[in-house]
N, C-alpha and C positions, 0 to 999 in steps of 0.2 A: 088489353084488359079482357077481351072475350076469351082468349086462350087461357089466361090466368084463371079466370072464373071457371072454365071447363076443368082444369086441374083440381081446384078447390072443391069443386062439386062432386068429385069422385069418392071422397072420403066417406066411409060409413060414420054416422054420427057418434062422437065419443061422449063421455060424461066425466064429471069430476074434474080433478086437477090433470091437465093435459099438457105435457111438455112437447114442444114444437121446435123442429130443427129447420132452418132455411139456408141451406150451404150455397155460397155464391149468390147472395141475396140481391145484389145489385141495388136498386132504389127501393126495394121491398114490395114489388108489385104482387108476388105470390102470397106473401103474408097478408097484404091488404085485402086480396081476394078471399082468403080463408077467413080473416076477421069479419069481412063484410057478410060472408055466408053465415057465420056464427051468429052475428047481431041480427040479421034479417029473419033467421029461423029460430031465434031465441034459445040457443043451446044451453043447456044447464052445465056449463063448463067454467073453468078458470084457466084460460090459456096462459102458458109461460113459454114465450118465443125466445129462441137463441138465433140470431141472424149473423152468419159469418160472411165477411166480405174483405177481400185483400186490396181492392182498389181504393186508395185514400181519397181520390176525387169523388167517389160515391158515398162516402161515410155521412157527410152532412145531409144530403137528400134522403138517405136511408133513415137517419134519426128523425128527420121531419115526418117521413111516412109512419114511422112507429108511434110518434106523438098523435098524429091523426087517428091511429088505430086505437090508442088508449082512450081517446075521447069517444070514439065510436063503441067501445066495449070496455067500460071502466074496470072490469075485473081482470083485464090483461095486464101482464108484466111482461117486459121485453128488455133485451140487452143485445148490444153489438158486440161481436169478436172481430177485432181487426186483425185478420190473419189469413195465411194460406190455408185453405180448407183441408187440403190433403195432409199436411203436416199437423194441423190442429186436430183434425179427426183421429190420425194415428195416436197423438198424444192422449186424446180422450180415451180411446179404447185401452191404452196401457193403464191410465188412471182407474177405470172401472174394474179392470181385471185384478188390479192391485188393491181394491177396496179402499180408495182414498176419499170416499164420500161422493163421488160423482154418480150420476144417475143415468139409466137409459132414457131414450126419448120415446114418445108415444106416437108422434106423427112426423113424417119427414116430407117436405114439398120442395121440388127442385127442378131448375132449368139448368143443367150443368154446362160448362164450356166444353167445346169439342176438340181442342187442340191436342196434338201428339205429346207424349212424355219422353224426354230424352233418357236414354239408357243410364246415363251416369248423372242424372238429376237428382236433387235432394228429395224430391217427391217419390221418385222410384226407389230410392235407398230406404225411405220410411215405409213404403209399402211392401217392400221386400222383407222386412222385419217382421210383418204381419202375414207373410205368405200370401199376398195379394198380387196376382199377375195382371197388370194393367198397361197397355200400350198408349192410352190416350186418357184425357181428364175425365170425360164423362163416364167411362167404366170405373175410374178410381172413386169419383164422387158418388155413384150410385152404390157401389160395393161398401164403402165405408158408411154411408148413410144407413144402409140395411143392417150392417153389423152394430150400429149405435142404437138400433130399436130394440125395445124389450120384446119378449114373445107375445104375439098378438098386436104388435104395433104395425101401423100402416105406412106405406111409402107410395107417393105418386110423384111420377117424374115424366118429363117430356125429353125424349132421347131419339137419336137417329134409328131408324128401322133396320139399319144394317146389321145389328147385332142379332137379328133373328135367324141369320143363317151364315154359312161360311166357317172355314177352320179358324179364322182369325179371332173370333169371339166364342170359341167352344168353351174355353174356361170360364168366361163371364156367364155364359148360359147355364152352366153347371152350378155356379155360385148361386144365381138367382132361383133356379128351379129346385136345388137341394135345400135351400134355406127358407123359402117362402112360397106361399100359394098364390097363383095369378087369379085375381078377381076379375079384372077388366082390362081390356086393351082398346084404345081409341085410335082409329086410323084416319088420316087426313087424305081427302080425296085429291088434293093439289099440294104439292110441297113447297111452291114458291109464294104461298100467301101468309102463313103464320109469322114469318120473320122477314117479310119482303124489304123493310126499311134497313135491315142489317145485311142484306145480300146473302143470306143463309140458303143454300140450295140443297141441303140434306132433306131426304124424305123422313118425316118425324112420325112418331106414335107417342101415345101417353099410356104409361103402364100403371097400374094399381096392384100392389102386392101386399100381403099380410104375412109378416114373419111367422114361421113355424105354423102357419095356419092349415087347416084341413083342405086339401085341394077338391074342389067341386066343379061345377060348370063354370065356364069362363063367358063373360058378357063381351061381345065384340061389337063396338059401336063405330060409326063413321059419320063425317061431316065434311063441309067445305073446309078448305085449308086455312081459313081466317077465323075458324072457331065459332062462326055465326051460323044461322040458318038451321034447318031441322037436322036432327040427329037420328040415324037409322040404328036399330038394335036388334041383335039376335043373340041367343044363348046357345052354346055348343058344349059338348063334352071336352074335357081336357085332352082326350085322346085324339080329337079332331084338331087340336092345336099342335100338340106335340105327340107324334106317333110313338106308341110303345116300342116299336121295333126299330126306331131310328137311333143309331148310336151317336150321331151328331146332334140330336135333339133340337132339330130346326123348329122354329115357330111359324106355323102357317096360319095366315090371318085371312080367313074368307068372310066377307062382309055380307053376302046375301045368298039366297037359295040357289040362284043361277050359277053363281061361282061355286057353291058347294056341289051342285050336280055336275059341273064340268070337272071339278077336282075328283069326284068320286070315278067318273069316267076314265081319267088319265090314270088314277091310282089302280084301277082294275086291269090295265094292261099287264101282259105276263112277263115282259122282258126287262132286264136290266143289263148294263154293260158286260158284266161277268157272263151272263147267259148268252150274250151276242158274240163273245169272244173278242170284245173290242175294249180298248183303253183310251183314256183321254189324259193328256198332260199338257203343261205349258211349254211354249217354244223355248228351245235351249239357248238361244242367243240373247244375252243381256248386253245391248249395244255399247254402253259406256265401258264395259269390261274388255271389250275387243276393239276400241276405238281406232287404234293403229291400223287395223285390218279392214276397216269399212271403206267402200269405194262408191262414189256418186253414180257410176256407171259401169256395166259389166266390161271385163277385159281379160286378158290372158291370166290364167291362174285364179280366177274367181269363180264363184257360184251364185245363183240368185239368192238374195235376201229378202224374205217377204214380210212386210209389215202390215198392219191393218189397213193402210191406205191402199195397198194392192188388191184389197178385197172389194170387188164391185160387181153388183148384180148377180150375185150367186157364183161368181167365178173369180179367178185370179187374173188381174191385168198387170203384167210386167213387161218391161220396166215402166216407171212413171218418170219422165224426164224432168218435169218441173218441180219434182219434190225436194224439200230440204233433207229428207231422209235418204239414207244410202239405198242403192239398189243392188249391191253385190258385197260379198265377203271374200276376202282372200283365203285361199286354202293353204294351211301350212300345220306344222305339229300342234300350234296353239288352239286351232280352230277346227281340226278334222273331226274331233269327238262331238261336235256340235251339230253335225250334218245328218240329214235324212236321205235315205236312197229314194230316187225318184219313184213316184207311184201315185196311187189315188188315196187322198186324205180329205177329211172334213176339217176346215179351219173356222173357229168361233172367235170373234172379238171379245177380249176380256173386259173392255170398257164400253159402256153405253150410257144412257141417261133416260130417265123416265119420260122425258118430252120426245124422244125419238120414237118413230112408228114401231119399232121392234126392239124389245130388250135383248133377245138373242139374235145375233146377225151371223149367219152361217154361210160359208162358200166352199165349193169343191175345187181342190187342186188335183187336177187329173194327170195321169201318167204323161200324156202327150203335149200338155200345155207348155213345158219348158224343155228346150233341147239340151238338157244337162243330165248327167248321172246322179248327181246329188243335189240338195237344195237346203238352205238354211231358214228356219222359222224363228222370228223375233219373239221375245218374252211376252209381249202384249197380246199373243194369239194362243188359243187352246187348240190342240190338235187331236183329232180321233185317228187312231192308227190300230194296227193289230200286231202286238208286241214289237213296236218299232218299225213295222214294215207296212206294206200297202193294203188297203181294203180292195174288195172288188168294186168296179166302177158303179154297178147298180146299187150295191149296199151304201156306198158313199153318197150317191145321189138321194137314196132313201132317207139316210140319216139327216142330210142337209135340208131336205125338203120338210121332214117332220119337225126339225128345230125352227124352221122359218115360218111355220104355220101360225095363224092367229090363235089356234087352240092351245098350242104350247106356250106362246107368248102370255096369253091371259093366265094360264096356269102358273107360269114361272113367277109373274108379278105377285102372286099370292104370298110367296114367302121369301122374295128377293127384294130387299128394300134399298139397295145401294147401286152404285154405277158400275160395279164389277160383276162379271159372270165368271165365277171360279170354276176350276176343274172339279172340285168337290160338289158344287151345285149341279153340274152336268151329270156327275155320277149318281146323284140322288133322284134323278128323273127316272120315270118308268117309260119303256119303250115298247113298241110292238115287236113281234118276233122277227127273227132274221128273214124268213120267207116273206113276211108282210112288208118289212122295209125294203127288200129286193124288189118286190112287186111295185112298191110305191116308187122306188127309184126308177124302174122301168117306165112308169107312167110319167114321171117328172121329165125324163129325157125326151119323150115323145111330144108332150104337151107344150103350149107356150106358158111362159112363166108368169102369167097373170095371177096376182095373189088370190082372186076369187077361185080359180081353177085349182090352185095349190090346196087352199083351205077345204074345198069340196072333195078333193081326193084323199086328203089326210082324214076328214071326217067320215068318209065312206069306209076306210080301213079300220078305223077305231070303233065304229059302229059295229062292224062285223065282228070284231073281237069282243066288245063289251056286250053284245047280244041285245042291242036296243030294238 
């Protein structure tokens, strides 16, 4: 209920007859929180709630909750739609567009499901008819709810923070930002509290949107993950959240002045990968597609196959004899195009977790580490290279040291809310110049790899560039 109350508390107070949509209503917790607020604050409204729920086992407790809501707010009218919300919502949009007497909603409050959608599912077919691209249910729920609102209508939803960045959610971000104004975003400081009883480990945020509203400043608030305790608040310009020159339209959620100061410093760095002459891409080997050619240990006619488990202490440790993963890949016509020439590369794990000490984990694969002419990199690793070829060793160490620093880790967490570190995310970072990274690499090779020394060295180079 503390989280439900946090959602309900975000709405700007409406008046008159207010049509409320609660998609995937469950037992009615969000509607109850909204009615509780309206009753406590004595809103001058007549709420008309439509609660949509597909689980037949939840319909009786949902009806009981709505009956309690009627007693708390006598002006309330409420109905339950026993239906799959995606199919129901698509049908509602069709009905409104065909002027069959259906009305748009004024408020939508939702905690959508997070499951993926099958390509050939009924839901996907219904969404495709409305030109909605959704690979999972929460994108479908939020998109449909937003489209079912009247102009000026408000939507409040708790959703995974993963939508804020990455290519996977580019179309979803465009849908939200093109059709609504962002009024407020609430960030949870811990992701394992809000739904600890359900085992949900997604990092969540609450968004408050106004359909076709005028975009002004955005309130960014934060609290403990259980929705209780003090809430910190700051207002920022929309350009601080979505940079005007960012084609991917990432949402960067900086919750305090110290983080803003850090972000400003990193954004002031002059380099990007194009100016460095460096590229980053995912490893070419998708192991299940080459399963017949995987080998547990190296042998004749094989080359090293590098997985994330081989990345240790900033270097590559190969082979790992006790691993369940392969250590080698057979070279033949089917695999030859997947190989890289031996050289100096920076490897970054694609998957991490918020609880790990570092979101970005980078290692250097140096030319002399493996006595082979070619090497294979598995798909769960991002690879920094120069047009598919080797970097200089000092530049490789400079990039890896920069990526492994506390400064970059804290900056990256501002806009990365999921367990993936995509190549697109790494391309969006700002970097020191080639000369600065090379100098940093020279320092990194000579010093011990204590994190405090790495951070001090990175900060010194950034300070010189930023002019502190």
